[in-house]
VOGU-3710 file (C-alpha; in Angstrom, 3 decimals, decimal comma):
1> xxxxxxxxxx> 141,914/223,401/104,854  138,903/225,717/104,566  140,739/228,028/102,150  142,244/225,241/100,036  139,442/225,156/97,477  139,386/228,928/97,141  143,177/229,141/96,694  143,165/226,323/94,164  140,271/227,790/92,196  141,513/231,381/92,210
11> xxxxxxxxxx> 144,956/230,238/91,101  143,490/228,332/88,163  141,093/231,181/87,346  143,942/233,644/87,124  145,767/231,352/84,696  142,709/231,043/82,486  141,108/234,466/82,630  143,816/237,029/83,326  146,041/238,734/80,810  148,734/241,376/80,850
21> xxxxxxxxxx> 146,202/243,936/79,688  143,271/242,872/81,852  143,588/240,805/85,026  139,992/241,537/86,076  137,964/238,484/87,132  135,311/237,604/84,556  131,672/236,976/85,554  131,912/233,183/85,161  134,815/233,023/87,561  133,012/235,407/89,884
31> xxxxxxxxxx> 130,056/233,018/90,140  132,355/230,054/90,675  134,106/231,943/93,462  130,740/232,511/95,105  129,998/228,805/94,749  133,308/227,883/96,396  132,591/230,215/99,301  129,113/228,692/99,619  130,515/225,145/99,651  132,888/226,129/102,450
41> xxxxxxxxxx> 130,047/227,600/104,495  131,353/231,147/104,128  127,870/232,351/103,358  128,451/236,044/103,920  131,245/236,147/101,334  129,191/234,006/98,952  126,060/236,141/99,286  127,977/239,393/98,892  129,365/238,049/95,613  125,930/236,845/94,486
51> xxxxxxxxxx> 124,338/240,188/95,337  126,951/241,872/93,155  126,179/239,531/90,258  122,399/239,894/90,549  122,729/243,691/90,718  124,985/243,858/87,691  124,358/244,261/83,964  124,492/240,504/83,311  122,119/239,519/86,101  119,750/237,682/83,764
61> xxxxxxxxxx> 122,502/235,306/82,646  123,146/234,317/86,264  119,487/233,909/87,217  119,251/230,109/87,052  122,543/229,206/88,786  122,084/231,793/91,549  118,458/230,783/92,087  119,415/227,118/92,376  122,340/227,824/94,704  120,184/229,845/97,094
71> xxxxxxxxxx> 116,835/228,067/96,776  114,231/227,466/94,090  114,325/228,151/90,365  110,613/227,559/89,740  107,780/229,486/91,328  106,220/227,611/94,229  102,988/228,400/96,040  101,592/226,956/99,248  98,042/225,810/98,636  97,430/224,404/102,124
81> xxxxxxxxxx> 99,173/224,547/105,516  98,590/220,831/105,996  97,771/217,864/103,800  98,741/214,502/102,373  97,780/212,004/99,647  98,215/214,517/96,829  97,046/213,722/93,267  95,776/215,295/90,049  92,715/215,030/87,855  93,323/213,391/84,437
91> xxxxxxxxxx> 93,271/216,773/82,693  95,467/218,495/85,297  92,871/221,154/86,104  92,308/219,990/89,661  94,581/218,986/92,528  93,430/216,967/95,515  94,831/216,495/99,001  93,526/215,007/102,243  93,621/216,146/105,862  92,963/214,245/109,095
101> xxxxxxxxxx> 90,624/215,704/111,691  88,711/214,651/114,761  85,707/213,777/112,602  87,705/211,754/110,072  89,421/212,324/106,744  88,500/215,311/104,621  89,363/215,652/100,937  90,076/219,082/99,498  89,951/219,956/95,815  91,521/223,050/94,245
111> xxxxxxxxxx> 91,462/224,280/90,660  94,224/225,993/88,693  93,539/228,725/86,169  94,888/231,949/84,750  93,658/233,764/87,843  95,582/231,480/90,226  94,361/228,781/92,588  90,814/228,544/93,937  89,096/226,136/96,275  86,504/223,912/94,609
121> xxxxxxxxxx> 85,206/221,688/97,383  85,893/220,183/100,803  84,433/216,709/101,160  83,994/214,501/104,221  85,538/211,382/102,770  88,653/209,797/101,299  89,888/207,778/98,333  88,603/210,337/95,818  88,977/209,423/92,132  88,135/211,357/88,987
131> xxxxxxxxxx> 86,091/210,181/86,036  88,067/210,019/82,757  86,633/213,387/81,667  87,188/214,884/85,154  83,557/216,032/85,165  82,662/214,052/88,253  84,391/212,422/91,196  83,716/209,423/93,363  84,808/209,161/96,973  84,390/206,898/99,987
141> xxxxxxxxxx> 82,473/208,123/103,009  81,593/206,684/106,401  77,807/206,231/106,352  77,221/206,097/110,112  80,197/207,623/111,971  78,882/206,769/115,442  78,324/203,113/114,572  81,730/202,916/112,923  83,480/204,439/115,944  81,832/201,947/118,285
151> xxxxxxxxxx> 82,733/198,981/116,075  86,315/200,167/115,577  86,768/200,726/119,307  85,641/197,166/119,984  88,374/195,897/117,649  91,038/198,207/119,086  90,241/196,898/122,562  92,045/193,708/121,534  95,330/195,611/121,029  96,500/194,845/124,560
161> xxxxxxxxxx> 96,522/191,128/123,714  98,926/191,507/120,778  102,270/189,756/121,186  103,405/189,021/117,622  103,673/190,804/114,297  101,163/188,359/112,822  98,611/189,286/115,477  99,208/192,974/114,786  98,611/192,450/111,060  95,387/190,565/111,766
171> xxxxxxxxxx> 94,167/193,393/113,989  94,961/195,961/111,307  93,114/193,875/108,723  90,118/193,604/111,057  90,051/197,404/111,389  90,177/197,747/107,603  87,181/195,434/107,234  85,243/197,268/109,962  85,825/200,580/108,209  84,867/199,121/104,836
181> xxxxxxxxxx> 81,657/197,701/106,286  80,599/201,231/107,256  81,758/202,862/104,014  79,738/203,780/100,971  80,490/205,448/97,618  79,261/208,901/96,680  79,357/210,639/93,304  79,763/214,398/92,990  79,160/216,438/89,815  81,869/219,080/89,690
191> xxxxxxxxxx> 79,912/221,623/87,661  76,870/221,655/89,943  78,110/220,196/93,207  75,206/217,729/93,206  75,851/214,431/94,978  74,231/211,028/95,136  74,982/207,679/96,741  75,931/204,600/94,737  74,026/201,391/95,420  76,305/198,941/97,274
201> xxxxxxxxxx> 73,948/196,790/99,379  75,682/194,276/101,685  79,140/195,340/100,457  81,981/196,784/102,440  83,868/199,195/100,188  87,689/199,286/100,342  88,558/201,228/97,152  87,015/202,298/93,842  87,953/203,536/90,370  85,802/204,769/87,477
211> xxxxxxxxxx> 85,057/202,623/84,462  86,349/203,971/81,094  83,116/205,869/80,392  82,743/207,448/83,834  79,218/206,036/84,174  80,084/203,287/86,635  82,799/202,120/88,966  84,961/199,165/89,756  85,254/198,574/93,490  87,281/196,346/95,759
221> xxxxxxxxxx> 84,719/195,159/98,277  84,040/192,566/100,927  80,715/190,962/101,746  78,946/190,664/105,073  79,432/186,893/105,202  83,140/186,914/104,237  85,538/189,080/106,205  88,666/187,221/105,078  88,743/188,220/101,400  88,004/191,073/99,042
231> xxxxxxxxxx> 86,952/190,898/95,415  86,388/193,166/92,435  82,851/194,327/91,677  81,313/196,388/88,902  79,171/199,053/90,570  76,547/200,959/88,589  75,033/204,295/89,413  71,561/202,778/89,733  71,991/199,041/89,122  72,979/196,436/91,671
241> xxxxxxxxxx> 76,705/195,530/91,989  78,051/192,696/89,820  80,869/190,488/91,113  83,820/190,183/88,685  86,219/188,009/90,700  85,735/185,266/93,259  88,931/184,241/95,020  90,030/184,123/98,687  92,792/186,746/98,447  92,915/190,264/99,849
251> xxxxxxxxxx> 93,000/192,603/96,846  94,456/196,105/97,024  95,790/198,951/94,860  93,303/198,640/92,026  93,981/200,652/88,856  92,740/200,668/85,273  94,631/200,283/81,995  94,011/199,935/78,262  91,075/202,375/78,308  89,512/200,509/81,212
261> xxxxxxxxxx> 89,551/197,076/79,594  92,118/195,832/82,097  92,116/196,059/85,876  95,372/195,516/87,744  95,465/194,900/91,472  97,683/193,291/94,102  96,672/190,038/95,756  99,442/189,681/98,317  103,158/189,999/98,701  104,764/189,946/95,241
271> xxxxxxxxxx> 101,539/188,867/93,528  99,296/190,805/91,149  96,398/189,950/88,866  95,344/191,415/85,537  91,602/191,175/84,925  90,367/191,285/81,327  87,063/193,049/81,960  85,323/192,130/78,648  86,151/188,401/78,912  86,443/187,966/82,667
281> xxxxxxxxxx> 89,793/186,193/82,275  92,255/186,684/85,128  96,010/186,512/84,632  98,185/185,919/87,686  101,712/187,294/87,806  104,483/186,951/90,349  105,274/190,623/90,561  105,849/193,571/92,835  105,858/197,343/92,293  103,511/197,265/89,273
291> xxxxxxxxxx> 103,314/200,419/87,159  101,310/201,395/84,071  102,284/203,772/81,281  100,305/207,004/80,972  98,636/205,793/77,762  97,490/202,612/79,566  99,093/200,275/77,053  101,986/198,815/79,017  102,558/197,224/82,412  105,965/196,986/84,068
301> xxxxxxxxxx> 106,865/195,246/87,301  109,670/193,707/89,355  110,039/189,935/89,247  112,696/187,272/89,616  114,217/184,496/87,497  116,574/181,824/88,830  117,437/183,866/91,902  118,062/187,087/89,989  115,915/190,207/90,011  114,183/191,328/86,843
311> xxxxxxxxxx> 112,403/194,309/85,336  109,525/192,963/83,267  107,273/194,601/80,685  104,051/193,339/79,110  101,907/194,898/76,378  98,465/194,628/77,952  96,380/194,261/74,800  98,602/191,754/73,024  98,123/188,641/75,112  101,901/188,168/74,991
321> xxxxxxxxxx> 103,966/186,992/77,926  105,962/189,508/79,958  109,366/190,365/78,544  112,409/190,627/80,820  114,115/193,903/79,892  116,662/193,819/82,699  118,079/190,958/84,735  120,525/191,522/87,573  121,771/190,036/90,837  121,337/193,461/92,456
331> xxxxxxxxxx> 118,157/194,629/94,199  115,744/196,568/91,954  112,564/198,477/92,764  110,095/201,196/91,745  109,998/200,924/87,944  108,181/203,674/86,045  107,256/203,697/82,361  107,598/206,594/79,973  104,253/208,008/78,796  104,211/205,830/75,653
341> xxxxxxxxxx> 105,686/202,781/77,369  108,857/202,735/75,236  111,290/202,961/78,152  111,321/202,211/81,840  113,275/203,869/84,617  113,955/202,004/87,856  116,179/202,064/90,917  118,920/199,486/91,406  121,445/198,995/94,211  124,812/198,031/92,691
351> xxxxxxxxxx> 126,533/198,702/96,046  125,115/200,240/99,249  122,795/202,851/97,787  120,022/203,041/95,205  120,868/204,480/91,782  118,619/205,205/88,784  118,810/203,277/85,506  116,789/203,344/82,288  116,218/200,627/79,705  114,134/200,334/76,541
361> xxxxxxxxxx> 111,106/198,050/76,505  111,644/196,749/72,953  113,821/193,727/72,340  114,088/192,569/75,930  117,837/191,959/76,021  118,701/194,928/78,241  121,533/195,943/75,934  120,499/199,608/76,017  120,328/199,823/79,818  121,902/203,052/80,999
371> xxxxxxxxxx> 122,870/204,423/84,399  121,320/207,829/85,048  122,757/208,731/88,481  125,986/208,345/90,429  125,082/209,698/93,841  126,367/208,653/97,267  122,884/209,019/98,758  119,863/206,950/97,767  118,116/207,932/94,508  114,482/206,889/94,788
381> xxxxxxxxxx> 110,935/206,803/93,397  111,574/207,856/89,786  108,660/208,731/87,557  108,310/210,447/84,189  107,031/214,009/84,201  106,947/213,924/80,405  108,748/211,992/77,680  112,047/213,771/78,279  111,945/214,657/82,000  112,132/212,467/85,092
391> xxxxxxxxxx> 111,213/213,388/88,641  113,073/211,545/91,413  114,168/212,139/94,975  117,344/211,519/96,907  118,034/210,884/100,568  116,307/208,830/103,228  112,919/209,162/104,817  113,735/211,966/107,246  114,946/214,326/104,551  114,253/213,510/100,925
401> xxxxxxxxxx> 114,708/216,188/98,278  113,212/216,291/94,785  115,076/216,758/91,512  114,270/216,900/87,822  116,465/214,859/85,474  116,960/215,174/81,761  116,071/211,658/80,578  118,746/211,764/77,850  121,703/213,320/79,663  120,946/212,757/83,343
411> xxxxxxxxxx> 121,485/216,466/84,058  119,899/217,230/87,415  118,022/220,312/88,652  116,951/220,702/92,258  113,217/221,286/92,509  111,950/222,274/95,977  113,654/224,340/98,671  112,719/226,790/101,392  114,926/229,624/100,052  116,910/229,888/103,282
421> xxxxxxxxxx> 120,558/229,226/104,091  120,194/227,162/107,238  116,797/225,519/107,729  116,156/222,048/106,322  112,863/221,402/104,472  112,061/217,663/104,370  109,770/216,456/101,561  107,415/213,481/101,746  105,130/213,253/98,688  105,354/214,231/95,022
431> xxxxxxxxxx> 102,802/214,160/92,193  103,391/215,518/88,703  100,497/216,925/86,663  99,549/214,797/83,612  100,927/217,430/81,230  104,144/217,871/83,222  103,526/221,552/83,891  103,260/221,403/87,691  104,343/219,262/90,615  102,542/218,876/93,940
441> xxxxxxxxxx> 104,862/218,465/96,923  104,118/217,763/100,580  106,896/219,215/102,718  107,843/220,931/105,958  109,129/224,183/104,567  109,648/225,665/108,043  111,852/222,761/109,136  109,392/221,743/111,861  109,280/217,946/111,870  107,568/217,845/115,261
451> xxxxxxxxxx> 104,122/219,241/114,528  101,825/216,935/112,540  101,152/219,597/109,882  102,887/219,279/106,537  102,333/221,977/103,942  101,068/221,294/100,417  102,897/223,217/97,679  102,569/223,435/93,925  105,609/224,149/91,761  104,958/225,680/88,361
461> xxxxxxxxxx> 107,521/224,258/85,946  106,492/226,798/83,340  107,297/229,820/85,542  110,770/230,672/86,794  111,480/233,164/89,533  112,480/236,639/88,345  115,805/238,431/88,670  114,339/240,884/91,172  112,912/238,039/93,273  116,276/236,276/93,415
471> xxxxxxxxxx> 118,048/239,524/94,279  115,595/240,108/97,126  116,156/236,519/98,286  119,938/236,969/98,286  119,709/240,227/100,207  117,338/238,685/102,748  119,606/235,691/103,266  122,630/237,965/103,598  120,952/240,131/106,239  119,851/237,044/108,198
481> xxxxxxxxxx> 123,301/235,470/108,030  125,063/238,648/109,136  122,659/239,011/112,064  123,178/235,369/113,082  126,943/235,865/113,143  126,790/239,188/114,957  124,466/237,781/117,610  126,809/234,824/118,006  129,858/236,997/118,503  128,069/238,977/121,210
491> xxxxxxxxxx> 126,866/235,772/122,830  130,337/234,221/123,180  132,380/237,421/123,670  132,784/237,188/127,481  134,261/233,662/127,318  135,531/233,467/123,712  139,199/233,207/124,698  138,578/230,309/127,079  136,360/228,525/124,540  138,983/228,882/121,798
501> xxxxxxxxxx> 141,635/227,398/124,092  139,395/224,402/124,831  138,349/223,708/121,243  141,972/223,917/120,108  142,585/220,764/122,152  140,216/218,614/120,067  142,271/215,811/118,539  141,327/213,956/115,361  143,781/211,228/116,346  142,133/210,673/119,704
511> xxxxxxxxxx> 138,672/210,662/118,132  139,752/208,048/115,618  141,223/205,882/118,367  137,991/205,997/120,373  135,998/205,071/117,266  138,386/202,284/116,300  138,314/200,818/119,802  134,514/200,802/119,803  134,447/199,369/116,281  136,312/196,255/117,459
521> xxxxxxxxxx> 133,385/195,260/119,677  131,065/194,693/116,688  127,367/195,168/117,372  126,702/196,897/120,667  122,978/196,097/120,755  121,764/195,386/124,300  121,601/191,619/123,694  125,057/191,413/122,085  128,407/190,908/123,914  129,680/194,169/122,438
531> xxxxxxxxxx> 127,286/196,144/124,645  129,056/195,101/127,861  132,493/195,433/126,245  131,665/199,000/125,235  130,474/199,777/128,759  133,742/198,556/130,271  135,717/200,558/127,724  133,824/203,782/128,387  134,218/203,425/132,144  137,975/202,909/131,748
541> xxxxxxxxxx> 138,395/205,956/129,507  136,364/208,190/131,821  138,400/207,045/134,803  141,568/207,933/132,902  140,162/211,443/132,443  139,659/211,754/136,215  135,927/211,011/136,515  134,202/208,553/138,817  131,528/207,270/136,429  128,165/206,072/137,672
551> xxxxxxxxxx> 126,623/202,953/136,110  122,832/203,073/135,973  122,029/199,364/135,748  118,569/198,242/134,664  116,923/195,215/133,040  115,084/196,230/129,844  114,255/192,623/128,968  114,073/189,499/131,121  117,613/188,234/131,556  119,186/191,270/129,823
561> xxxxxxxxxx> 121,139/193,733/131,976  122,692/196,890/130,637  123,595/200,315/131,985  123,920/203,976/131,180  127,293/205,465/132,083  127,259/208,937/133,629  130,280/211,155/134,301  129,650/214,254/136,410  131,580/217,542/136,387  130,272/219,515/139,392
571> xxxxxxxxxx> 129,544/223,201/138,921  131,684/225,799/140,650  128,885/228,261/141,420  125,521/226,645/140,678  126,049/222,897/141,139  122,299/222,253/141,517  121,742/223,367/137,881  122,554/220,540/135,470  123,386/220,539/131,769  123,643/217,194/130,013
581> xxxxxxxxxx> 125,569/216,128/126,911  124,488/212,705/125,722  124,955/210,129/122,985  123,886/206,519/122,796  126,738/204,021/122,568  124,704/200,996/121,488  124,233/200,065/117,832  121,685/198,156/115,808  121,807/194,380/115,791  123,076/194,395/112,195
591> xxxxxxxxxx> 126,484/195,886/112,674  129,111/197,898/114,515  127,371/201,254/114,071  130,396/203,371/113,214  128,184/206,352/112,453  125,161/205,295/114,494  126,443/205,994/117,032  130,137/205,480/117,734  130,634/208,849/116,050  128,542/210,601/118,700
601> xxxxxxxxxx> 130,081/208,503/121,470  133,583/209,514/120,358  132,639/213,195/120,470  131,191/212,723/123,954  134,408/211,101/125,159  136,588/213,834/123,684  134,391/216,569/125,124  134,539/214,911/128,543  138,345/214,708/128,303  138,728/218,365/127,386
611> xxxxxxxxxx> 136,281/219,583/130,039  137,670/217,421/132,866  139,885/220,239/134,176  137,547/223,032/133,082  134,560/222,999/135,457  131,865/225,528/134,609  129,543/227,481/136,940  126,760/224,886/136,438  127,140/221,115/136,647  127,740/219,158/133,439
621> xxxxxxxxxx> 126,828/215,489/133,091  128,186/213,372/130,253  125,573/210,665/129,645  126,395/207,594/127,564  123,015/206,004/126,897  122,367/202,337/126,226  119,376/200,772/124,490  118,499/203,608/122,094  118,124/201,153/119,230  115,804/199,023/121,375
631> xxxxxxxxxx> 113,409/201,918/121,961  115,108/204,870/123,726  115,490/202,663/126,785  118,603/204,195/128,295  117,592/207,834/127,882  114,183/207,182/129,397  115,807/205,368/132,318  118,164/208,305/132,851  115,327/210,816/132,774  113,149/208,639/135,022
641> xxxxxxxxxx> 115,858/208,603/137,671  116,560/212,304/137,217  112,932/213,174/137,894  112,785/210,773/140,844  115,924/212,340/142,330  114,716/215,894/141,708  117,607/216,645/139,386  117,221/220,128/137,907  118,160/219,600/134,257  117,916/222,999/132,576
651> xxxxxxxxxx> 119,487/222,234/129,188  120,739/219,319/127,123  122,661/218,470/123,959  122,190/215,096/122,280  124,444/214,046/119,375  123,494/211,113/117,163  125,083/210,099/113,835  127,538/212,896/113,112  130,348/211,228/111,147  129,051/210,573/107,629
661> xxxxxxxxxx> 129,742/213,039/104,800  128,443/212,665/101,270  130,677/215,330/99,698  133,512/217,748/100,530  131,363/219,819/102,902  131,884/219,399/106,636  128,185/219,776/107,380  125,647/218,518/109,875  122,223/219,426/111,217  121,381/221,064/114,528
671> xxxxxxxxxx> 118,373/219,087/115,749  116,598/221,119/118,376  113,499/221,704/120,404  114,812/225,006/121,755  115,502/227,869/119,331  117,888/229,552/121,758  120,124/226,487/121,840  119,814/226,273/118,051  121,229/229,777/117,609  123,882/229,164/120,255
681> xxxxxxxxxx> 125,068/226,074/118,384  125,165/227,909/115,054  127,348/230,509/116,785  129,583/227,843/118,305  130,097/226,139/114,951  130,776/229,390/113,079  133,289/230,795/115,568  135,130/227,760/116,882  135,031/225,146/114,118  134,852/224,576/110,384
691> xxxxxxxxxx> 131,506/222,823/110,794  128,718/224,006/108,472  125,404/223,816/110,293  121,799/223,532/109,167  118,860/223,237/111,522  115,601/221,343/111,899  113,097/221,249/114,736  113,586/217,561/115,311  113,629/215,356/118,380  110,959/212,680/118,008
701> xxxxxxxxxx> 112,120/209,076/118,163  115,592/210,095/119,352  117,046/210,223/122,860  116,236/213,933/122,853  112,570/212,894/123,018  113,099/211,461/126,500  114,231/214,865/127,792  111,294/216,593/126,127  108,749/214,302/127,733  109,725/215,406/131,250
711> xxxxxxxxxx> 111,653/218,669/130,953  110,139/220,304/127,874  111,932/222,153/125,107  115,445/222,260/126,560  117,279/220,239/123,905  119,717/220,862/121,065  122,366/218,675/119,506  123,829/217,611/116,198  123,052/214,760/113,817  123,627/213,980/110,157
721> xxxxxxxxxx> 119,962/213,444/109,375  117,728/214,979/108,303  120,236/216,245/105,735  122,891/213,704/104,736  120,927/210,455/104,486  123,632/207,910/105,230  123,016/204,851/102,991  124,783/202,721/105,615  122,167/203,546/108,253  121,305/200,462/110,332
731> xxxxxxxxxx> 123,247/198,233/107,914  126,148/195,856/108,385  128,264/198,218/106,282  128,008/201,098/108,790  131,749/200,651/109,226  134,715/202,777/110,223  135,956/203,613/106,728  132,673/205,397/105,913  133,361/208,041/108,594  134,911/211,465/107,982
741> xxxxxxxxxx> 136,972/211,849/111,138  137,668/215,526/110,488  133,913/216,077/110,446  133,691/214,298/113,812  136,391/216,620/115,139  134,525/219,723/113,987  131,386/218,479/115,755  133,475/217,947/118,896  134,651/221,567/118,717  131,126/222,906/118,243
751> xxxxxxxxxx> 129,824/220,687/121,060  132,564/221,749/123,477  131,938/225,408/122,729  128,182/224,935/123,112  128,323/223,262/126,510  130,798/225,817/127,843  128,468/228,695/127,006  125,347/226,892/128,201  126,868/225,985/131,570  128,218/229,546/132,040
761> xxxxxxxxxx> 125,036/231,434/131,105  121,701/231,944/132,868  119,037/229,408/131,961  115,545/230,337/130,827  113,662/232,183/133,557  110,585/230,698/135,210  107,341/232,145/136,546  106,873/234,886/133,959  103,478/236,582/134,431  101,753/239,676/133,059
771> xxxxxxxxxx> 98,804/241,528/134,558  97,003/244,523/133,114  96,210/247,250/135,634  93,087/249,381/135,907  94,781/252,295/134,118  95,951/250,084/131,241  99,539/249,635/132,402  101,018/246,125/132,352  102,866/244,626/135,331  105,415/241,989/134,386
781> xxxxxxxxxx> 107,113/239,756/136,976  109,167/236,575/137,062  111,024/234,286/139,426  114,544/235,546/140,150  117,308/233,724/138,275  118,719/230,686/140,051  122,302/231,436/139,001  124,845/233,288/141,103  126,126/236,528/139,617  122,956/237,661/137,859
791> xxxxxxxxxx> 122,661/241,424/138,324  120,247/242,470/135,572  117,334/241,385/133,426  116,687/242,297/129,802  113,028/242,871/128,951  111,887/242,930/125,321  108,427/243,605/123,935  106,807/244,023/120,554  104,267/242,550/118,121  104,362/238,896/117,132
801> xxxxxxxxxx> 106,299/239,628/113,933  108,888/241,753/115,802  108,834/240,607/119,448  112,189/242,210/120,348  111,291/245,632/118,968  111,915/247,445/122,277  114,517/246,512/124,914  114,801/247,659/128,527  117,142/246,591/131,339  116,090/246,296/135,000
811> xxxxxxxxxx> 117,799/245,023/138,139  114,736/243,592/139,886  112,546/240,684/138,669  109,673/242,973/137,724  108,778/245,894/135,478  105,706/248,009/134,694  105,138/248,849/131,028  102,817/251,483/129,617  100,614/251,462/126,535  101,064/247,821/125,523
821> xxxxxxxxxx> 98,472/246,585/123,067  96,770/243,214/123,542  98,771/240,315/122,069  102,078/242,127/122,543  104,822/239,553/123,141  106,897/240,154/126,284  110,241/238,358/126,629  112,715/238,343/129,520  116,168/236,881/130,126  118,830/237,272/132,809
831> xxxxxxxxxx> 122,287/238,808/132,484  125,369/238,169/134,638  127,795/240,763/135,904  130,280/239,344/133,409  128,002/240,182/130,482  126,685/236,681/129,731  123,020/236,715/128,751  120,505/233,903/129,113  120,541/231,525/126,169  116,753/231,559/125,810
841> xxxxxxx> 113,960/234,069/126,398  111,053/233,406/128,728  107,986/234,611/126,780  104,371/235,515/127,414  101,614/237,484/125,686  99,778/240,527/127,023  96,039/239,832/127,437
//
């Protein structure tokens, strides 16, 4: 099947492009052939072809398509290693982002010019806004941090008494009011850096925006004697505040329109108000997701009429009623107006996923409504970059990706990427400059979703990458991919024949039958009957395979009993060393969970069947977890008992949601905490399956997290997110027909290969220590490997950017090294007499 697309394409290409005189493949076909190879995951072939194109005489003509296939077309620059809440000044000269520290929120401002990016200021405060001329800024700052901390801690002390969502919301509101009560407004002149405080006696400040002249501010504030409501106040630089509204609602999200003559703010769920500043008149609207055109003339929002959802538009200066420009029974959200307010783009869900639509704001009959996207994944958060270009993202929260759309044709161009073949780069925030020339993006370019840091990047839409830069990118990716494959071949070589025999036994038919049987039980949430039915089914299947499954019963809620199901395959040489493969078999309350996670459960069953008569040197446990959807209950119970029993778990694989495919690619993500297991799984997929693998450092809020909490970074595994963004996730329509069963089979092959190598190879060594001697030599020692058959150790050392620069082999668990500089990285792993090396390095740094 892998070669079908290539054979089909090449056959057609020959018919179109060859002739009796010249059967040579033309450049267009050559690029398409590279694209086919890329789609199949044959990256080496694809990159070799792309290198040839980018080295050839017509390289410039291939620049855009090759750049977009391999990464980014536009030049991107990291402006901060961490940040959030990105935004622009009105003139686009300055960008702003915030960071969180021990002392509170800091706001950072950078400027863009012909000489690049420069830092302007770092401010202890948040909520920064620019004056209309961008000559000054206002921000919110805690006036007495110690007093605020004490007051906030007194409120947080009530958290232990919370039992309901309503109580939680009240506590959060109380914290907001405590913070506001200790917050003041400061003004900073950008040219001089001079600052001064704004007079706000007896007011707690929640948010602020400049008036149209930049001489004063409008603030949402609460008073000392009313901690149940907020109102809008006019705040002068030197004069006392003046109250503009007086109502009992909580007001949020204030913004200005119509040159500052209108203030729009939310007053609750699906309610907004429009304040006419000159007259003081307040207009109430039943609305959600309000948005204002760039020229401030037009307001759009989501409403409802007679049970149907509507997109509504109102000309703010006209006094006219809102006009319904689209009316539909389908959900709608996130409207955005074009700069002049003549059209609105919004997301609508005609089936299971969000799509983008546009409609004109004149007339109000919706006759010119037009669908912009037809994508299996969610299309979300559209906004106009300029009159002819739209920025939107696709995917779900764990991996959204940004795209530019031609507003007239819908043609799509990918925006951000990390310019690598394998590693996923989730994006979280996007802000386009007012003139459409740049876009700020908050993303994890290194694929690390575990650390709290998220980089801040700026993409210059007026600068494309050069031919030489793309050629260097292609060559770098090709070298990395070749090395990954070569390392993988060496890794599996001693047991490749046995692994191939095992993976050849994976059966799509069996996998479908497991999934179909589980599907019949409906929801398998811990409080639903399907949970116990699934348990009985899994026990029966495992017994058929020859196991004696253990049921780990526990009571996660009063009156609710459920159990993990564990099948054990004892090791032949090192039975005290345990490797675990796990998946949760429960589903959400909403539905049968065909992808989440009967797909992973089916793979676990098939792997257990295949391995039943193939014991490995170390013990393998197949763990079917319950209660994941209720809060990782089963995995934490398993790990709790493992620790209590002294079980020596040295490695684990956890598969979750592996059956959904959004296109022809059989692809999934390796979600890991251990880079050695990551590379091992890439190798397993490449050599023993047709699975195309990406990777992301990702384990939080999954069952893999339970392992990490007690055993550290010993986990790998496969899951569709954060890459495929299943629109059926946690929905009633997560049903069997949405699953690609061939994809499930390829994951089963990669998983079987992975566990066979893990349970045959030495685990990461313990007790690694370095000590510098009096003469400058370095003594390195470690605890001998626990596995039988280890007869050598590989020692590597080098600088941080090349830690494996020098390799030596020893037979004892110690070595003395000469002339090692401070901060040299020393790495050690064991090797068996059969040539199997440890799957992860133990590492330390020379003092």
